[in-house]
N, C-alpha and C positions, 0 to 999 in steps of 0.2 A: 722607664729610665733605669740605667745601671751606673754604678759608681766606678771611677778609675782612680786608683791610688798607687803611687810608685815612689820609692826612695832612690835617688840618683846615686849611681856608683861612680868611682873615679874614672872609669873608661868613657863615661859620657860627659865628663866635664867640658865646658866651653862650647857644647853643642847648643844651637838655637832651640828654644823650647818648641816652636811650631814644627820644626823638622823632626825632633825626637818623638813627639806625639804621633805624627803622621806615620812614622816607621813602626811605632809600637801598637797602634790601634788600627786594625784592619777595617777598611770601609769608610774611614774618615779622611777626606782629602785635606791637603795642607791649607787650601783656601778656606775651607769650612772651619778648620781649627783656628785660623787667623781671625775669622769672624767671631768665634767664641771668645778668643782672647780680647778682641776689641770691645766686646760686650761685657767684659770683666766676669766671665763665667768659668775661667780656669785660674786656679790658685797655686801659688808656690809659697809654702810655709804660711798658709792661711791668708795670703795677700794676693790680689790680682796683679798680673804682670803683662808686659807688652810682648808682641811676637818676637822682638829682637832680644829678649832676655836670654842671657847665656847661663846655662846650668852650672851648678856647683855641687861637688860631692856632698851628700847628706841632705840636699834639697828634697822636700816632699811635695809632689805634684798631686793635686786632687781636683776632680771635676765630675760632673754627671754627664754620662753619654746618653743622648736621646735614643730611644728604641729604633733600631734599624728596620726598614721595611724591605723584606726579601723580594728581589725581582722574580717574576715568574720565569722559570726555566722551561723552555718548550722543546719537545722532541724535534729533531731535524733529520731529514733524509740525506745523511752524509755517508758515502761509501766507507765500509770498514774492511780492513784486511784481517780476516779471522784465522787464527792458527788452530783453535780448538773451541768446541762449545758443547755443553751438556746442560742438564737442568740446574746445576749448581754454579757453574763457572763459564766465563767467556774469556779466552786469551786472545788479545789483539796485538797486531803489529802497528804501533802508532807512527804516523808519518811525521816528517820534519815540519816544524812551524805550527803544529796543533797543540793548543793548551789543553791540559788534562781535564780540569774542572773550572766552572765559571768563577770569576772574581771580578773585581772592579776593572772596567775597561774591556772585559772579555766575557760577555754573557751569551754570546752565540758562537757557533762554529767550533765548539769545544768537543772533546771526546765524550763528555757526559751528554751533550745534546744528541750526539750520534747513537750512543748506546741506549738512550731513552727511547729513540725511535725503533731501534732494532729489537730491544728486549721488552718493550711495552711496560707493563707493571712489574716485571720480574727483575727487580734490583734490590739489593740490601738497602735498608734505610738508616743504618747506624750512624753514618756521617752526615745525616741531614739532607735537606732539599737541594743544596748546592752540590753535594758530592755523592749522589746515589750510586752504590756499587763500587765506589772507589776505596780501596784498601791500602794502596801505595801509589806513588806517582813518579814520573820522570819529567825532566825539564822540557820546555816548549820545543827547543831545537835538538833535543836528544830523540833518536828514533828507537823503535824496537818493542820488545815483548812487555806486556802489561796485563795483570790479572784484574778482571772485573767480577765482582761477587753478585750472584743473583738473589741470594737470600741471607738473612742475618746469621744463620748457623755457619754458612760457608765463610762469611766475613769474619766471624769470631775465630774460626779455625785458621784461616790464612794470617790474620793479624797476630795470633799467638805464635805461629811459625816464624813470622817476621821478627817478633820480639825475641824469640829464642835463637835467632840467627841461623835457622835451619833451612831457609829457602836458598837454593842455588841461584846466584845472579852473576852471570859472566857478560862482560861488556867488551866491545872492540873499540879501539881509539887510535888516532894518529897524533903523535906528540912532536913538538919542536925538539930538535937536537937528536944526537945519536946516543941512545941509552946503552951504557957500557955493560952493565950486569945483565945476564940472561934472564934473571928473575929477582924479585925482591918483595919486601913487605914494608908498607908505610903504616906505622902505628902512631898517630898524632891526633889529639882531640880537636874537634871542630866546633866553633861557635860563631857568634856574630863578630864581624870585623869591628874593632874598637872605634874606628873613625868613619865608617860607612856601613850603616846598619842594614843596607840592602844587599851587602855582600857577606860571604862567609870567609873564615880564615882559621889558621891554626891558632887555637886559643887555649893555652895551657891552664889559665886561671878559671875560665868560665865555660870551656868547651866540653862536649860530650865525647866519650871514647869513639874513635873511628879507626877502622883497620881496613886497608886495601892491599890485596896481593896482586902483583903484576908479573907478566912474563913477556919477553920479546918474541914476536912472531916473524918480523922481518925488519932489517935495517936499510935505510936509504941514505942518500948523501947528507941531507940536513934534517932528517926526521926519522921517526921510528913507529912501526905498526905494532901495537901491543894488545894483549888481553888483560883485563882487570877483573878480578873476582872480589865481590864485596863480602866482607864479614859482618859489617854493620851497614846501615843505610842512612847516613846523614845528608842533609841538603847540600848539593853541589860537591859531594864527597870526592869523586874521582877528579873533578876539575881542580879542586883546592889541593888535594894531595899531590897530584902530578906537578902542578905549578910550584909547590913547596920544595920539590927536589930539582927544580930547574928545567922541567920538561912539560910546560903547559900544552894544552890541546890546541891543535890547529883550528883556527876560526874562532877561538874563545877570546873575544876582545875584553871580557870582564876580568879574566885572570891571567891573560898572557901579556897584556899591555901592548899587543900588536894588532893592527887592523889589516885584515886580508880581504881585499875587495872581491875576490872570486868566491869566497865562502860566506855563507850566512849561518852564523852560530857554530858551536863546537862540533868537531868530528867525533861524535860519541854515539854508539849504537848498543842498545841492550839486547844482545844476541840470544842468550840462553837463560831460561827461567825454569827452575825445577822445585817441586814441592810435593807433599803428601796430599792426595785428594781428600777433601773434607768428609766425603761420605764413605768411600771405600778404603781409605788409608793407604792406597797404592801410590808409590812414588811415580810421578809423571814429570817429564822434561820436554820443553818445547824450544825450538830454534827459529828465530826470526831472521830471514835472509838479509844480507847487507843491502841497504838502499842503493839505488842506481848511482847517485852522486858519489857515494863512498867507493863503489867499485871502480868508477871512472877515475877518481882521484888516485887510487892505488895503482891503476894501470899507467897513469901519467908519471907517478913517482918512479915506477920501474923503468 
């Protein structure tokens, strides 16, 4: 058993307690949290409350979380598009629709299942049994280059480079509207959305520094093809930043507010990744070719 304790901030006021906890505690479903509330095992200011309780700033939530039983993650023979491989690293071109690592609702068919089959026991264990080899991630519907670490030394090296912002990460994207400037920089902190904790947003008060550099590659009638280079790597960074300046990504129903029936997920591709090799110190750079759907869309727009 482990204990959960949290003091509610102003941005979470009026949120239902069951929804708040389900967003905060990974692995606990809302229905299970409602059961705990019904059984009077969750307390606000030392008193049990109902699922419908609306939080107030300063409320203290406390309860004990039952020990989670980790599901067995099994290797799966899923084809991988490999850009590079040696004894330390595996660079893959992740396809659209593939989740990077197992989580609630996605314990099979993930990139981790695929690399476990391909690499056997040669994966770093720093991120635990659910994320072997995973040192960074991209969204389910984002395609492109991703580093997999085969041992802990490589994992520590790449993690440090990511922390120091020395890893080159260049993305290709198609955004709504015609971007007027040929290039620009968006420097705006990103944190949880104050009203929807499953989304990210520009958050001046509680966000972390986020910097995205962009440049126009081609303009079309109602949209623009751009390259984005990450200086930092926050969750949904490019999607949030481009939406914040009025140019959300095509296909991004979460941050554009538009539903495009012909597209599944955002048009975002992690094209180039560059870093110093953990063993040799040599700078290496890899390019993941644009996926077919992206190429077809560009031809259509032209």
